[in-house]
N, C-alpha and C positions, 0 to 999 in steps of 0.2 A: 392447673387452673382450678380454683375452688377447692383448696385442700380439705376443708370440712363440709362446705355446702356449695353446690353448683346448681344454678337455676337457669333454664333456657329462656327463650324470648317470651315476653308478654305475660309473665306470671305475676301473681300477687304474693309477696313474701313478707311474713310477719315473724319477727323474732322477739320473744318476750322473756326478759330476765335470763339471758343466756351468756355463757362464757366461752370464748374461743381463744385457746392458748397453745402456742407452739405448733401451729399448722404451717405446712410448706405449700408453695404455689398460691399464696393468698388464702385467707381463711374462708371468705365468702365471695363468690362470683355471681353476679346477676347480669344476665344478658340484656340486649336492647329492649326498651319499652316495658321494663318491669316496674312495678309499684312496690316500694320497700318501706316497711315500718319497723323500727327497732326501738324498744323501750323497756321499762322495768315495772310495768303496772302489776304484774303477778306478785312481785315482792319489792315494794318501794324502798326498802332498806338495803337492797342489793343492786348496785349499779351493774349494767352489762359490762363485761370485761373483754377487751381485745388486746392480748398481751403476747409479745414475742412471736408474732406471725410474720411470715416473710414470703416474698415472691422474687426469688433471686435470678430467675431465668430471663433472658432477653427475648429471643424468638421474634424479633421485629419483622423478619421476613414473612411471618405468618399473619401479621396484622391485616395486610391487604388480602391475603388468600382466604382466610376464614373468619376475619372480623374479631378475633380475640386479641386483646392488648396484653400480651405477656409482659411480665416484669413491672407492672403498675398496680398499685393498691395492695400494699402488704397485708392489710387486714380485710379491706372491703374494696371490691371493684364493682362499679355501677355503669352499665353500658349506655350507649347513645339513646336519647329520648326516654331514659328512665326518670323516675321521680322518687325522692327519698325523704322520709321524716325520721330523723335519728335523735333520740333524746336519752339523757341520763346514762351516758356511756363513758368509759375510761379507755383510752387508747394509749398504750405504753410500750415502747421498745419494739415497735413494728418496723419493717424495712422492705423497700422495693428497689429493684435494680434501676428502674427508670423514674416514673412519676408517682406521687402520692404514697409517701412512706407508710402511712396508715390507711388513707382513704383516697381513692381515685373515682371521680364522678364525672360522667359525660351527659348529665341531665340536670334538672332542677333539684335543689336540695334545701332542707331545713335542718339545722343543727341547734339543739337546745340543751343546756346544762351538761355539756360534755367537756372532758379534759383530754388534751393531747400532749404527751410528754415523752421525750427521748426517741422520737420516730425519725427515720432516715430515708430520703430518696437519693440513692447513691449517685446517679448520673443525670438527674433531671429536676423536675419542678415539684414544689410542695413537699417539704420534709414531713409535715403532718398531713396536709390535705391539698389536692390539686383538683380544681373544678374547671374542666375544659373539654370541649368537643371540637375536633378539626372540622372546619367548614360548617359550623352549626347554622341552621337556617334562621335562628333568632337568638338574641342574648339569653344566656342561662340565668335563671333566677336563683339567688343565694340569700338565705335568711339565717343569720347566726346570732344566737341570743344566749348570753351568760355562759360563754365558753372560754377556756384558757388554753394557750399554746405556749409551752415552755420547753426549752432545751431540744428543739427539733433541728434537723440539719438537711440541707439540700444545696444544689448548685444555684437554683433560683427559688426564692420564697421559702425561707427556712420553716416558717410557720404555716403559711397559706399562699397558694398561687392560683390565679385565674386569668382568663382572657375572654373578651366578648361576653359581658355579664351585666346584670343589675343586682347590686348587693346591698344588704343592710346588715350592719354589725351593731348590736346593742349590748353594752356591758361586757365586752370581751377584753381579755388581757393577753398580751404578747410579751413574753419575758425570756431573754437569753436564747433566742433562736439564732441560727447561724446560716449564712449563704453568701456566695460571691456577690449576688445582687438581691437586695431585699431580704434582710435578715428576718424580719417579722412577716412582711407581706411583699409579694411580687404581683402587681396588678397591671394589666394592659387592656386598653380599649374597652372601658366599661364605666358605669355609674356606680359610685361607691359612697355610701352614707354611714356615718359613725355617730353613735350616741353613747356617752359614758365610756367606761373602760380605760385602758392604758396601753 
């Protein structure tokens, strides 16, 4: 868990102009109630790279015991009640055994100017991104602006998957994603607003 970075509960995590490549067990793990910011303000000409990271282990029996969701979030896993602002990142060729080939989030999230390409959730939801918390006390807030999702693969929601949410997508593009249900998006029990994009 957290092949490159592991953060325990309630930390503030800031990653600025960083690359995470070829990490096992998911590149970044942030536990419950963390506040996460990822951007490239240190060098605006270099987007943050999350490439070829993977979380191939299942370990589902340990989810109840210790609260860690093994096999989800090939590049980034964000625990329950977390919040994240992720900008100017490239997620490519990441994979997870279960949900969120690139990104698994169990809290509120903002994504801006990010691209997700060729990510895979082998047995679950969200080839690129899965935003879902089991028995969440309130809908998760999702804001996605100027992001692209292309060539991602999952069982449900090749590009993006969520349940119990309030979501806004502005100028986002879903191209060539693949899933048994919801090639681009798999959305259940939420409010979904789209402006622009394709």
